[in-house]
C-alpha positions as CSV (number, residue, x, y, z in Angstrom):
1,M,106.4,76.1,131.4
2,A,102.6,76.8,130.8
3,I,101.3,80.2,130.9
4,E,98.2,80.8,133.1
5,P,95.5,83.1,131.8
6,F,95.0,86.5,133.6
7,E,92.4,86.3,136.0
8,T,90.1,89.5,136.1
9,A,87.3,90.6,138.3
10,K,84.9,90.0,135.2
11,A,86.3,86.4,134.8
12,Q,85.8,85.9,138.6
13,G,81.9,86.7,138.3
14,F,82.2,90.0,140.0
15,P,79.9,93.0,138.8
16,T,81.9,95.1,137.1
17,V,81.3,97.8,134.5
18,R,83.3,98.6,131.5
19,Q,84.7,102.4,131.2
20,Q,86.0,103.7,128.0
21,S,88.7,106.5,128.3
22,V,89.1,108.7,125.2
23,F,91.9,110.9,124.5
24,I,90.8,114.1,123.1
25,E,92.8,117.2,122.1
26,N,92.4,120.2,124.2
27,R,90.6,122.1,121.6
28,V,87.3,124.0,121.5
29,G,84.5,121.7,120.2
30,Q,86.3,118.4,120.9
31,L,84.0,117.2,123.9
32,L,80.8,118.1,121.5
33,R,82.5,116.2,118.7
34,L,83.1,113.1,120.8
35,T,79.5,113.0,122.2
36,R,77.7,113.9,119.1
37,L,79.0,110.4,117.7
38,F,76.4,108.9,120.0
39,D,73.5,111.1,118.8
40,Q,72.8,109.1,115.7
41,T,72.7,105.7,117.7
42,D,70.7,104.4,120.5
43,I,74.0,104.3,122.7
44,R,73.8,106.2,125.8
45,I,76.5,107.8,127.9
46,V,75.4,106.7,131.3
47,A,78.4,108.6,133.2
48,V,81.1,111.0,132.2
49,S,84.2,112.5,133.7
50,V,86.8,114.8,132.0
51,V,90.2,115.0,133.1
52,Y,91.9,118.1,131.8
53,S,95.4,119.1,131.1
54,V,97.1,121.8,129.1
55,D,97.5,119.9,125.7
56,C,94.9,117.3,126.0
57,A,91.9,115.8,128.1
58,I,90.9,112.4,129.0
59,C,87.3,111.5,128.9
60,R,86.3,108.8,131.0
61,M,82.7,107.3,130.1
62,I,80.4,104.6,130.9
63,L,78.0,103.6,128.0
64,D,75.1,101.3,128.1
65,D,76.5,99.2,125.3
66,P,80.4,99.2,125.6
67,D,81.0,96.9,122.7
68,R,79.1,99.1,119.9
69,A,80.4,102.2,121.7
70,Y,83.9,100.9,121.2
71,E,83.4,100.4,117.6
72,V,81.9,103.9,117.2
73,L,84.8,105.6,118.9
74,T,87.4,103.6,116.9
75,D,85.8,104.3,113.6
76,A,85.9,107.9,114.4
77,R,89.6,107.5,115.0
78,F,89.5,108.3,118.6
79,Q,92.3,106.6,120.9
80,V,90.2,104.5,123.3
81,S,91.4,102.3,126.4
82,E,89.1,100.3,128.4
83,A,89.2,99.5,132.1
84,E,86.9,97.6,134.5
85,L,85.3,99.6,137.4
86,I,82.6,99.0,140.1
87,V,79.4,100.9,140.2
88,V,77.8,101.1,143.6
89,R,74.2,102.0,144.4
90,L,74.3,104.6,147.1
91,P,72.0,104.0,150.1
92,H,69.5,106.8,150.7
93,G,70.2,109.6,153.1
94,K,72.6,112.6,153.4
95,R,75.4,110.3,154.7
96,A,75.4,107.8,151.5
97,L,78.9,108.6,150.5
98,L,80.3,108.9,154.2
99,H,79.1,105.3,154.8
100,T,80.5,104.2,151.4
101,W,83.9,105.5,152.0
102,A,84.0,104.5,155.6
103,A,83.3,100.7,154.4
104,L,86.2,100.9,151.9
105,L,88.5,102.5,154.5
106,T,87.9,99.5,157.0
107,A,89.6,97.3,154.5
108,E,92.3,99.9,153.8
109,I,91.2,100.5,150.3
110,N,92.7,103.6,148.5
111,I,90.2,105.1,145.8
112,H,92.0,106.3,142.9
113,Y,88.9,108.1,141.4
114,T,85.2,108.2,141.3
115,Y,82.5,109.9,139.5
116,P,78.5,109.8,139.7
117,L,76.2,108.3,137.1
118,L,74.0,110.5,135.1
119,V,71.2,108.0,135.5
120,H,69.4,106.6,138.5
121,P,69.1,102.9,138.3
122,G,66.2,101.7,140.4
123,G,65.6,105.3,141.3
124,S,68.7,105.5,143.4
125,A,71.9,107.4,142.9
126,A,75.1,105.6,142.0
127,I,78.7,106.1,141.6
128,A,81.6,104.6,139.6
129,V,84.7,103.7,141.6
130,V,88.2,102.7,141.0
131,S,90.3,101.5,143.8
132,D,93.7,100.1,144.5
133,N,92.2,96.4,145.1
134,M,89.0,96.1,143.1
135,E,88.3,92.3,144.5
136,E,88.5,93.6,148.1
137,A,86.5,96.6,147.4
138,I,83.7,94.3,145.9
139,R,84.1,92.0,148.8
140,I,83.8,94.5,151.3
141,L,81.0,96.6,149.8
142,R,79.0,93.3,149.5
143,E,79.8,92.4,153.3
144,R,78.3,95.8,154.4
145,G,75.3,95.3,152.3
146,F,76.0,97.7,149.3
147,E,74.4,96.8,145.9
148,L,76.8,96.5,143.2
149,L,75.6,97.0,139.6
150,D,76.7,95.7,136.2
151,H,76.0,96.7,132.6
152,A,72.5,95.0,132.7
153,D,71.5,97.2,135.4
154,L,72.5,100.4,133.5
155,R,70.5,99.4,130.3
156,D,67.0,101.0,129.8
157,V,67.2,103.2,132.8
158,R,66.0,106.7,132.3
159,Y,67.6,110.2,132.9
160,D,66.3,111.8,135.9
């Protein structure tokens, strides 16, 4: 019996962004130690979220060069896992999140977590989103006119 390769959103041509999750000890200075790794490189942290627990923390990051960032992190002996997520450019206006969540709700898509980007690609705010059905989330957001970004969109953007 032949084994079929896994089909990922990336393989389907969907615009996804790689997130790197780094395990750090819950000790003073660990977050600074982690972010200083990139101070000596041209790799930029585009988005960050920290999930805290009593003994450790998970730092989720989107970096503008995920391949090189992975090397930097593993060379520094951090435990790293990677996942694909979607980045949605938010429409202008005070109801941007409302419209985004409503679009996903129409397809009964659950959002596992989300966090904002530190940069504004194309001058607009953007959020990273992980849902229970990434392919369907991409499809519905596109149908509703939302713009989805990939790593090429996140390179060379300024911090505002």
